[in-house]
C-alpha positions as a printed Julia matrix, in Angstrom:
720×3 Matrix{Float64}:
   0.0     0.0     0.0
   1.41    3.39   -0.93
   2.11    5.89    1.78
   0.18    9.07    2.38
   2.55   12.03    1.99
   2.12   15.26    3.83
   0.73   17.99    1.62
  -1.53   20.96    2.01
  -5.1    20.97    0.77
  -4.14   23.64   -1.79
  -1.38   21.43   -3.19
  -3.77   18.5    -3.36
  -6.27   20.63   -5.23
  -3.68   21.7    -7.76
  -2.64   18.12   -8.38
  -6.18   17.2    -9.36
  -7.03   20.34  -11.31
  -6.22   19.25  -14.86
  -7.12   15.57  -14.42
 -10.48   14.8   -16.05
 -13.02   13.07  -13.83
 -16.5    11.79  -14.51
 -17.48   12.6   -10.93
 -17.85   16.3   -11.76
 -19.69   18.3    -9.16
 -23.05   19.92   -9.69
 -21.52   23.37  -10.03
 -19.05   22.1   -12.65
 -21.79   20.49  -14.68
 -23.95   23.57  -14.41
 -21.15   25.78  -15.69
 -20.63   23.5   -18.68
 -24.36   23.08  -19.32
 -24.97   26.79  -19.05
 -22.16   27.51  -21.47
 -24.02   25.52  -24.13
 -27.07   27.71  -23.64
 -25.4    31.12  -23.66
 -28.47   32.83  -25.06
 -30.35   31.88  -21.88
 -27.78   32.32  -19.15
 -25.33   34.69  -20.75
 -22.35   32.55  -19.73
 -19.67   31.81  -22.28
 -17.8    28.51  -22.39
 -15.4    27.8   -19.53
 -12.65   25.19  -19.76
 -13.5    22.1   -17.72
 -10.63   22.6   -15.28
 -11.76   26.16  -14.68
 -15.34   25.0   -14.2
 -14.04   22.63  -11.54
 -12.15   25.47   -9.93
 -15.42   27.37   -9.7
 -17.15   24.3    -8.24
 -14.85   24.36   -5.21
 -16.69   27.52   -4.16
 -19.98   25.59   -4.58
 -21.78   28.86   -5.02
 -22.67   30.66   -8.24
 -24.08   34.07   -7.81
 -26.59   34.98  -10.47
 -26.11   37.83  -12.89
 -28.69   40.54  -12.66
 -30.38   39.77  -15.93
 -27.51   40.99  -18.14
 -25.06   38.98  -20.28
 -21.77   38.25  -18.57
 -18.43   37.03  -19.78
 -15.88   34.92  -17.95
 -15.48   34.65  -14.21
 -14.33   37.91  -12.64
 -12.38   38.35   -9.43
 -14.4    38.57   -6.21
 -17.75   38.08   -7.9
 -17.89   41.75   -8.78
 -17.89   43.31  -12.27
 -16.05   41.95  -15.27
 -13.86   43.92  -17.61
 -16.9    45.21  -19.47
 -18.39   46.55  -16.26
 -21.13   43.93  -16.23
 -22.28   41.84  -13.27
 -20.37   38.63  -12.78
 -22.06   35.24  -12.58
 -19.59   33.33  -10.4
 -18.11   34.42   -7.12
 -14.36   33.81   -7.12
 -12.8    33.05   -3.74
  -9.33   32.28   -5.1
  -6.22   34.44   -4.62
  -5.72   37.56   -6.67
  -2.85   36.05   -8.64
  -5.21   33.64  -10.37
  -5.56   34.76  -13.98
  -9.06   35.4   -15.26
  -9.74   32.76  -17.9
 -10.34   33.74  -21.5
 -11.91   31.66  -24.27
  -8.87   32.0   -26.53
  -7.58   28.47  -27.41
  -3.95   29.58  -27.33
  -4.34   31.07  -23.87
  -6.07   27.9   -22.65
  -3.21   25.74  -24.0
  -0.66   28.01  -22.33
  -2.4    27.69  -18.97
  -2.67   23.9   -19.29
   1.08   23.62  -20.01
   1.84   25.86  -17.03
  -0.29   23.72  -14.73
   1.22   20.48  -16.06
   4.67   21.85  -15.24
   3.54   22.77  -11.73
   1.98   19.34  -11.25
   5.19   17.61  -12.32
   7.18   19.58   -9.75
   4.7    18.61   -7.03
   4.84   14.93   -8.05
   8.63   14.97   -7.76
   8.35   16.47   -4.27
   5.83   13.79   -3.26
   8.08   10.98   -4.54
  11.0    12.42   -2.61
   9.2    12.23    0.74
   6.93    9.2     0.23
   9.44    6.61    1.48
   9.6     8.14    4.96
   5.85    8.59    5.55
   3.86    5.99    7.6
   0.83    4.45    5.95
  -1.84    5.77    8.28
  -0.16    8.93    9.5
  -2.34   11.71   10.79
  -0.89   14.45    8.61
  -1.37   18.14    8.88
  -3.27   18.11    5.6
  -5.85   15.67    6.82
  -6.16   17.29   10.25
  -7.21   20.41    8.37
 -10.92   20.43    7.69
 -10.51   22.9     4.85
  -8.05   20.66    3.0
 -10.53   17.8     3.08
 -13.3    19.93    1.67
 -11.02   21.52   -0.91
 -10.49   18.13   -2.54
 -14.18   17.23   -2.61
 -16.59   18.12   -5.4
 -19.47   16.01   -4.14
 -22.89   17.65   -4.3
 -24.44   18.39   -0.93
 -28.05   17.15   -1.15
 -28.95   17.59    2.44
 -32.18   18.01    4.36
 -29.94   20.09    6.6
 -27.52   21.53    4.1
 -25.25   23.26    6.51
 -23.36   20.47    8.16
 -21.6    20.84   11.45
 -19.02   18.31   10.25
 -18.24   19.52    6.74
 -15.54   22.22    6.6
 -14.9    25.25    4.45
 -14.13   25.28    0.75
 -10.7    26.41   -0.42
 -11.11   30.08    0.38
  -7.61   31.45   -0.2
  -7.13   35.05    0.75
 -10.74   35.5     1.85
 -10.2    33.2     4.82
  -7.02   35.02    5.8
  -8.83   38.33    5.65
 -11.65   37.01    7.81
  -9.23   35.58   10.35
  -7.28   38.82   10.53
 -10.48   40.75   11.29
 -11.41   38.24   13.95
  -7.99   38.4    15.58
  -8.2    42.16   15.79
 -11.7    42.06   17.27
 -11.04   39.23   19.77
  -7.87   40.59   21.36
  -7.66   43.14   24.13
 -11.3    42.93   25.07
 -12.29   45.03   28.08
 -12.57   42.96   31.28
 -16.38   43.13   31.33
 -16.62   41.88   27.73
 -14.03   39.18   28.34
 -16.1    37.98   31.3
 -19.23   37.83   29.13
 -17.33   35.93   26.44
 -15.99   33.4    28.93
 -19.49   32.91   30.33
 -20.84   32.26   26.82
 -18.05   29.79   26.0
 -18.28   27.97   29.33
 -19.66   24.44   29.14
 -20.83   22.49   32.12
 -18.98   19.21   32.7
 -20.75   16.26   31.09
 -22.39   14.0    33.63
 -21.54   10.32   33.23
 -24.45    7.95   32.69
 -25.47    5.75   35.61
 -26.05    2.71   33.36
 -23.26    2.16   30.84
 -24.01    0.35   27.59
 -22.44   -0.87   24.36
 -24.11    1.11   21.58
 -23.84    0.19   17.88
 -25.03    2.55   15.14
 -25.8     1.04   11.73
 -25.98    3.75    9.09
 -25.5     4.38    5.4
 -23.61    7.62    6.01
 -21.6     9.28    8.75
 -19.95   12.69    8.74
 -17.28   13.56    7.89
 -16.61   10.39    5.88
 -19.87   10.31    3.93
 -22.76   12.73    4.14
 -25.71   13.79    2.03
 -28.01   15.03    4.78
 -28.94   15.22    8.43
 -28.5    11.47    8.85
 -24.75   11.85    8.38
 -24.64   14.66   10.94
 -26.5    12.65   13.57
 -24.37    9.55   13.16
 -21.2    11.65   13.21
 -22.07   13.63   16.36
 -24.45   11.66   18.59
 -22.05    8.71   19.12
 -19.4    11.13   20.42
 -21.94   12.5    22.89
 -22.57    8.95   24.13
 -18.84    8.42   24.55
 -18.62   11.59   26.66
 -21.26   10.11   28.92
 -19.22    6.94   29.4
 -20.74    4.51   26.87
 -18.72    2.35   24.51
 -19.92    3.35   21.06
 -19.41    2.0    17.56
 -20.58    3.29   14.17
 -20.8     0.82   11.27
 -21.03    2.26    7.76
 -19.89    1.43    4.21
 -16.45    2.45    3.02
 -17.39    4.48   -0.04
 -14.61    4.99   -2.57
 -15.82    7.31   -5.34
 -12.57    8.87   -6.52
 -13.42   12.18   -4.86
 -13.7    11.68   -1.11
 -11.41    8.64   -0.78
  -8.89   10.67    1.23
 -11.37   10.92    4.1
 -10.69    7.23    4.85
  -6.89    7.56    4.84
  -6.64    7.18    8.62
  -8.86    4.09    8.65
  -6.65    1.05    9.16
  -7.37   -2.42    7.83
  -8.26   -4.63   10.8
  -7.04   -7.85    9.13
 -10.53   -9.14    9.76
 -12.79  -10.32    6.94
 -16.35  -11.49    7.38
 -18.15  -13.82    5.0
 -21.97  -14.0     4.84
 -24.49  -15.83    2.69
 -26.5   -13.38    0.61
 -28.34  -13.42   -2.72
 -27.41  -17.0    -3.54
 -23.76  -17.07   -2.56
 -21.09  -16.19   -0.05
 -20.09  -12.54    0.04
 -16.86  -11.53    1.77
 -16.12   -8.04    3.12
 -13.08   -6.45    4.74
 -13.32   -4.29    7.84
 -11.52   -0.99    8.34
 -11.37    0.9    11.64
 -10.61    4.35   13.0
 -10.78    5.34   16.66
 -11.79    8.98   16.65
 -13.22   11.19   19.4
 -13.5     8.09   21.59
 -15.76    6.32   19.06
 -15.04    3.16   17.06
 -15.78    3.87   13.39
 -15.91    0.55   11.52
 -16.22    0.62    7.72
 -17.43   -2.3     5.64
 -15.38   -2.6     2.46
 -16.8    -4.28   -0.64
 -16.63   -3.49   -4.38
 -20.32   -2.59   -4.32
 -19.36    0.56   -2.39
 -16.63    1.56   -4.84
 -18.24    3.7    -7.53
 -18.6     7.3    -8.56
 -21.46    9.45   -7.36
 -23.21    9.81   -4.03
 -23.73    6.88   -1.64
 -27.08    6.18   -3.28
 -26.78    7.02   -6.97
 -25.15    9.04   -9.71
 -26.17   11.22  -12.64
 -28.09    8.31  -14.14
 -30.27    7.86  -11.06
 -30.44    5.61   -8.01
 -28.19    2.54   -8.03
 -30.16   -0.56   -8.95
 -28.41   -2.78   -6.38
 -28.99   -0.61   -3.32
 -31.01   -3.34   -1.61
 -28.06   -5.73   -1.95
 -25.59   -3.08   -0.76
 -27.48   -2.23    2.41
 -28.68   -5.76    3.16
 -24.98   -6.68    3.13
 -24.26   -3.79    5.51
 -26.97   -4.92    7.93
 -26.01   -8.59    7.99
 -22.32   -7.79    8.48
 -23.27   -5.27   11.19
 -24.88   -8.13   13.13
 -21.61  -10.08   12.97
 -19.19   -7.28   13.85
 -19.98   -7.01   17.6
 -19.51  -10.78   17.86
 -16.33  -11.19   15.78
 -14.34   -7.96   15.73
 -12.11   -7.27   18.74
 -11.39   -3.58   19.27
  -9.01   -2.64   22.05
  -8.71   -6.32   22.86
 -12.43   -6.89   23.45
 -15.45   -7.48   21.23
 -18.66   -5.57   21.92
 -20.46   -8.87   22.44
 -24.12   -9.74   22.11
 -25.35   -7.5    24.91
 -25.59   -4.21   23.11
 -28.06   -1.68   21.76
 -28.37   -1.43   17.97
 -29.48    1.92   16.51
 -30.7     1.17   12.97
 -30.99    4.37   10.93
 -33.64    4.76    8.2
 -34.35    2.02    5.67
 -30.64    1.49    4.96
 -30.19    0.04    8.47
 -33.73   -1.28    8.86
 -32.94   -4.94    8.24
 -30.72   -5.08   11.34
 -33.72   -5.51   13.72
 -35.17   -8.08   11.31
 -31.94  -10.11   11.21
 -31.51   -9.95   14.99
 -35.07  -11.21   15.54
 -35.09  -13.9    12.83
 -31.53  -15.25   12.59
 -29.91  -14.7    16.0
 -32.38  -14.64   18.89
 -33.89  -18.04   18.0
 -30.4   -19.49   18.63
 -29.8   -17.66   21.92
 -27.64  -14.88   20.41
 -28.56  -11.23   21.04
 -31.26  -12.3    23.47
 -30.02   -9.52   25.78
 -29.56   -7.01   22.96
 -32.17   -4.45   21.91
 -32.81   -2.77   18.57
 -33.9     0.84   18.08
 -35.22    2.09   14.73
 -34.28    5.74   14.13
 -36.44    7.39   11.46
 -34.89   10.5     9.93
 -37.07   10.63    6.81
 -40.21    8.57    6.41
 -40.43    9.15    2.68
 -37.91    6.45    1.7
 -38.69    2.77    2.37
 -36.14    0.89    0.2
 -38.96   -1.09   -1.44
 -38.13   -3.69   -4.11
 -40.16   -6.42   -5.93
 -41.07   -9.43   -3.83
 -38.94  -11.66   -6.07
 -35.82  -10.46   -4.25
 -36.92  -11.92   -0.91
 -35.05  -15.27   -1.27
 -31.79  -13.35   -1.66
 -32.14  -11.49    1.64
 -31.1   -14.5     3.69
 -34.19  -14.37    5.92
 -36.04  -17.55    6.94
 -38.96  -18.29    4.62
 -41.51  -17.88    7.38
 -40.36  -14.3     7.92
 -41.64  -13.06    4.58
 -44.62  -11.48    6.28
 -42.35   -9.17    8.27
 -41.17   -7.39    5.12
 -44.18   -8.05    2.87
 -45.64   -4.97    1.25
 -48.44   -4.49   -1.29
 -48.67   -1.26   -3.25
 -52.06    0.44   -3.52
 -53.73   -0.06   -6.88
 -53.09    3.49   -8.06
 -49.34    2.95   -7.61
 -49.07   -0.25   -9.66
 -47.48   -0.37  -13.08
 -50.4    -2.03  -14.91
 -53.63   -3.95  -14.3
 -51.89   -7.34  -13.99
 -49.36   -6.0   -11.49
 -50.2    -7.38   -8.02
 -48.04   -4.73   -6.34
 -46.21   -7.3    -4.21
 -42.94   -6.05   -2.77
 -40.55   -6.25    0.16
 -40.26   -3.17    2.37
 -37.23   -3.03    4.72
 -38.56   -0.07    6.69
 -41.8    -1.9     7.36
 -39.77   -4.87    8.58
 -38.02   -2.7    11.14
 -41.25   -1.09   12.32
 -42.74   -4.49   13.18
 -39.59   -6.01   14.77
 -37.63   -3.17   16.48
 -37.9    -2.9    20.25
 -38.34    0.89   20.15
 -38.86    3.53   17.45
 -37.4     7.05   17.6
 -37.82    9.99   15.23
 -35.82   13.21   15.16
 -38.55   15.34   16.81
 -41.74   14.77   18.75
 -43.73   16.69   16.18
 -42.49   14.39   13.43
 -43.31   11.36   15.61
 -46.91   12.55   15.58
 -46.95   13.38   11.87
 -45.77    9.95   10.7
 -48.86    8.38   12.28
 -51.07   10.36    9.86
 -51.81    9.61    6.19
 -49.98   12.79    5.2
 -46.75   11.84    6.95
 -46.8     8.05    7.14
 -46.45    7.27    3.43
 -48.57    4.14    3.76
 -47.05    2.92    7.04
 -49.08    5.15    9.35
 -51.34    2.27   10.44
 -48.43    0.17   11.67
 -46.92    3.17   13.43
 -50.18    3.97   15.19
 -50.22    0.38   16.41
 -46.78    0.88   17.96
 -47.34    4.4    19.23
 -46.64    3.25   22.79
 -42.97    2.67   21.86
 -42.66    5.65   19.49
 -40.73    8.68   20.74
 -39.37   11.88   19.24
 -35.97   13.32   20.25
 -34.78   16.57   18.7
 -31.35   16.49   17.11
 -28.54   18.51   18.62
 -25.96   20.77   17.03
 -22.21   21.08   17.38
 -22.03   24.13   19.63
 -18.3    24.5    18.96
 -18.68   24.49   15.18
 -21.66   26.84   15.29
 -20.52   29.51   17.71
 -20.62   33.22   16.81
 -17.87   33.9    19.36
 -15.34   31.62   17.62
 -16.67   30.95   14.1
 -13.71   31.15   11.64
 -16.02   31.86    8.68
 -17.49   35.17    9.87
 -15.66   38.53    9.8
 -16.56   39.63   13.34
 -17.3    37.67   16.5
 -20.04   38.4    18.99
 -21.85   36.87   21.96
 -24.85   37.76   24.15
 -24.72   39.84   27.27
 -24.68   43.5    26.25
 -25.13   45.87   23.33
 -21.36   46.06   22.93
 -20.83   42.29   22.98
 -23.47   41.91   20.25
 -22.04   44.71   18.09
 -20.21   42.17   15.93
 -23.52   40.99   14.48
 -24.25   44.43   13.05
 -20.75   44.48   11.57
 -21.29   41.03   10.05
 -24.52   42.33    8.52
 -22.76   45.31    6.95
 -20.06   43.04    5.5
 -22.71   40.68    4.14
 -24.63   43.53    2.51
 -21.41   44.62    0.8
 -20.68   41.07   -0.33
 -24.17   40.73   -1.79
 -24.06   44.09   -3.5
 -26.9    45.48   -1.39
 -26.9    49.07   -0.14
 -25.45   49.01    3.38
 -28.54   49.85    5.43
 -28.12   48.78    9.06
 -31.76   49.5     9.94
 -33.29   47.47    7.11
 -34.04   43.79    7.94
 -32.02   41.26    5.97
 -33.79   37.92    5.43
 -32.04   34.7     4.35
 -33.27   31.38    2.95
 -30.8    28.47    3.02
 -31.87   25.09    1.65
 -32.59   22.85   -1.3
 -34.78   24.35   -3.97
 -37.39   21.59   -3.92
 -41.01   21.03   -2.96
 -40.24   20.1     0.64
 -38.31   23.27    1.47
 -40.98   25.58    0.0
 -38.97   28.04   -2.14
 -41.99   28.34   -4.42
 -43.83   30.04   -1.56
 -41.16   32.74   -1.56
 -41.49   33.07   -5.33
 -45.27   33.44   -5.09
 -45.02   36.09   -2.36
 -42.01   37.96   -3.72
 -43.95   40.78   -5.4
 -45.6    41.74   -2.11
 -42.45   41.18   -0.03
 -40.53   43.52   -2.34
 -42.67   46.37   -1.03
 -42.08   45.57    2.67
 -38.82   47.53    2.97
 -36.54   44.5     3.39
 -33.65   42.68    1.73
 -33.84   38.97    0.85
 -31.16   36.48   -0.19
 -31.64   32.81   -1.16
 -28.83   30.23   -1.09
 -29.5    26.81   -2.59
 -29.8    24.63   -5.68
 -32.28   22.16   -7.06
 -35.4    22.86   -9.11
 -34.25   24.52  -12.38
 -37.45   26.57  -12.54
 -36.73   28.12   -9.14
 -33.11   28.72  -10.13
 -34.22   30.54  -13.28
 -36.73   32.55  -11.27
 -33.99   33.57   -8.84
 -31.94   34.85  -11.76
 -34.93   36.81  -13.03
 -35.75   38.18   -9.58
 -32.3    39.74   -9.21
 -32.99   41.86  -12.25
 -36.58   42.6   -11.3
 -35.78   43.58   -7.69
 -32.15   44.81   -7.78
 -32.2    46.46   -4.34
 -34.29   43.76   -2.67
 -33.28   40.29   -3.87
 -30.12   38.23   -4.36
 -29.89   34.58   -5.39
 -26.95   32.2    -4.97
 -27.15   28.9    -6.84
 -25.25   26.06   -5.17
 -24.05   25.67   -1.61
 -21.08   26.94    0.36
 -20.53   26.3     4.05
 -18.61   29.55    4.67
 -21.33   31.55    2.91
 -23.98   29.76    4.99
 -22.14   30.76    8.17
 -21.92   34.37    7.0
 -25.61   34.38    6.18
 -26.44   33.08    9.64
 -24.32   35.75   11.31
 -25.27   38.66    9.08
 -29.01   38.1     8.62
 -31.75   39.35   10.9
 -34.31   36.69    9.9
 -34.02   33.12    8.64
 -36.99   32.07    6.52
 -37.92   28.35    6.56
 -41.2    27.71    4.66
 -40.7    23.91    4.62
 -43.86   21.93    3.93
 -42.55   19.18    6.21
 -39.37   19.0     8.26
 -38.51   15.92   10.37
 -36.21   17.99   12.58
 -34.46   20.85   10.87
 -31.08   22.21   11.94
 -31.0    25.62   10.29
 -33.43   27.1    12.8
 -31.2    25.86   15.64
 -28.14   27.45   14.05
 -30.08   30.67   13.48
 -31.16   31.01   17.1
 -27.6    30.38   18.28
 -26.46   33.27   16.07
 -29.18   35.65   17.23
 -31.05   35.36   13.93
 -34.81   35.09   14.32
 -36.4    32.09   12.53
 -39.69   32.52   10.67
 -40.92   29.03    9.81
 -43.87   26.85    8.92
 -45.2    25.19   12.07
 -44.42   21.57   11.17
 -42.35   18.7    12.56
 -39.18   19.73   14.3
 -39.71   23.4    13.44
 -42.82   23.49   15.59
 -40.99   21.68   18.4
 -37.94   23.93   18.53
 -39.36   27.39   17.81
 -41.52   28.99   20.48
 -43.91   31.36   18.74
 -43.47   35.02   19.64
 -46.07   36.43   22.06
 -45.57   40.15   22.78
 -48.13   40.15   25.62
 -46.65   37.34   27.74
 -45.05   37.97   31.14
 -46.61   41.38   31.64
 -45.89   42.46   28.04
 -42.22   41.53   28.47
 -42.73   39.04   25.65
 -41.96   35.38   25.09
 -40.88   33.23   22.18
 -37.81   32.53   20.05
 -39.26   33.06   16.57
 -42.42   33.3    14.5
 -44.33   30.44   12.9
 -47.17   30.21   10.39
 -49.67   27.69    9.13
 -50.85   26.46    6.66
 -47.95   26.22    4.24
 -49.0    28.77    1.63
 -47.69   32.08    0.36
 -50.28   34.22    2.14
 -49.62   32.69    5.57
 -45.87   32.97    5.07
 -46.18   36.58    3.93
 -48.22   37.4     7.03
 -45.53   35.95    9.34
 -42.74   37.78    7.51
 -44.65   41.07    7.67
 -45.27   40.56   11.4
 -41.55   39.94   11.94
 -40.57   43.0     9.89
 -43.13   45.13   11.73
 -41.71   44.02   15.1
 -38.18   44.69   13.86
 -39.04   48.29   12.93
 -41.46   49.25   15.69
 -40.47   47.32   18.81
 -36.71   47.15   19.24
 -36.88   45.82   22.78
 -39.21   42.96   21.79
 -36.93   42.06   18.88
 -33.9    42.08   21.14
 -35.75   39.78   23.54
 -36.48   37.25   20.75
 -32.79   37.22   19.83
 -31.61   36.78   23.41
 -34.06   33.99   24.21
 -33.01   32.13   21.06
 -29.33   32.36   21.98
 -30.07   31.0    25.46
 -31.49   27.7    24.15
 -29.6    24.46   24.84
 -29.42   22.41   21.65
 -26.25   20.52   22.51
 -25.86   16.85   21.65
 -25.41   16.05   25.33
 -29.0    17.1    25.97
 -30.19   14.8    23.15
 -28.0    11.93   24.4
 -29.69   12.01   27.8
 -33.09   11.48   26.17
 -31.75    8.65   24.0
 -30.42    6.94   27.13
 -33.91    6.95   28.6
 -35.24    5.19   25.5
 -32.44    2.61   25.73
 -33.29    1.98   29.38
 -36.95    1.44   28.54
 -36.0    -1.01   25.8
 -33.65   -2.97   28.06
 -36.28   -3.08   30.78
 -38.8    -4.78   28.48
 -38.48   -8.25   26.93
 -37.5    -8.38   23.24
 -40.42   -7.41   21.02
 -39.62  -10.01   18.33
């Protein structure tokens, strides 16, 4: 095995810049696609390597309805004085790309020469580097993200575990501002800052357990949504409370994020299982990180380009095989794999996440407990998104390795209106249904969502089974990484701030002014700035903003949207910039640093989601003193206390504003109420901000509630 040489993230990025790859990121593809339709977007052709360079920023700012040329520095104006389409976060010595073939060839030759020099340096040091060294490059979160062009397709797009893009001089400028603002604080401000940063010691649990997470993704190794965040953060919270915790996930090698597994060592342990008509052998890799055992299942089925679940052509057709293999191997790992000299054993608590881990409770109940194994173990089904069941035709059942008499546990029949034709009986296997009827307990990511999935609107056909098991169904709100999302220490924002006084919060106003400059808005400190951060799809409700935009434009506010998805919404965002030049800005794509700056610089975060199992953005917003305005659904309803100006002797109560139903008129009414409060009642607005910042959304708080569920499960006999 070749060694892993020490190199910076910037060097790694340069090595990969001119190497073609089919795993091009969304932003890269969009640049190339848009260049073929220049009459529509006004973007001329960019070389592929330059398109990839733009994709590292993961954020394309729209032009204001005028044709633009190539990418200009700093996302400002190009040489012709026109608005630029792409924001450039790279150093000033990067040459603006032209479309002249000779110039392109010259740049390619220059980069090839630079790459050759770097290769020679790598060869010179490779012999002395250990295989699984923890190098400075891989300790740096920014270097990991700089090498990744994977699309973020999250329900909670702003991950606490993902790090910044390659930001170059911008990051240095931000850090220099922070250093100046954080040093030499007056004693009273320093005391307030220390009080804000202080964390109470974590109390150890009274009943220690072996906890095993089975998941399809875990941050920072693999992540497309909130599931990855939970499985990357909650296990560490359990470790802090004294539990022995393991996370089992696939080892995805897609040619883009492979470096994230560099510190995962081969355990010299292979496991062979019978699946789909033959023996399947996997290798196990392990990393001990933050006190948690991360075990990765390695098999060729996990080695392919794209996301964990699909690529540009759609969802992978063998996903049922891939995740059935994960589940069956996960049942063997606590029994066979010794970590630190001891196996976890068969007295443990399995946390099976979504349909990808749903067969774990089924295997435990059908293949192990009848033989006296795992009779003291318990299985918990964690539902993060009820929409996906992993359903496949019933003909695949013999390949699952379940006893024949267990077909009923996973049997599923589609309603007539969902069948392909009149002769289709609709017979299928449904892994999520199997977990619902065999798991010892069921947990969702908020109490509101636990209620919603027992209704026809939220249960997606499984609401009847969930109502039957309501007595073991609980909702526990996700936590957030309070170190990653902290306005007093955030490396992505230009000024730091913390609650306690007008002076300690002054950094938020400065962040707002910087954000207005960055967006090209007039710098108006007294005008409310509203942000939307999320996927542009039906669930997140960007169409409600589109439908209400004409009226909102006359409410004396500024609005910015960050996200990607529905092409119609993206095109509307481009149009809206031209139609409302002093009111609206749209950013297509996603950038973690930009998301942090939006949280710090905005006054209001708008979340018109039609449904939201938990939601993290509203938690981040409150921590940054940004007031959430959201549809009262799922986790949003659970975590946002609606503003009441008359409570407590007109002192006020609440941490945000909510609306219902999910339509443009109701949303517009909530936004107008928030704007009216912002302008006319400064003290009430300040109270909303302060109460939001006082909330405890740490993972330790969530871990305590999970422990209670585990105790209930262990106190009852196995359900199946």
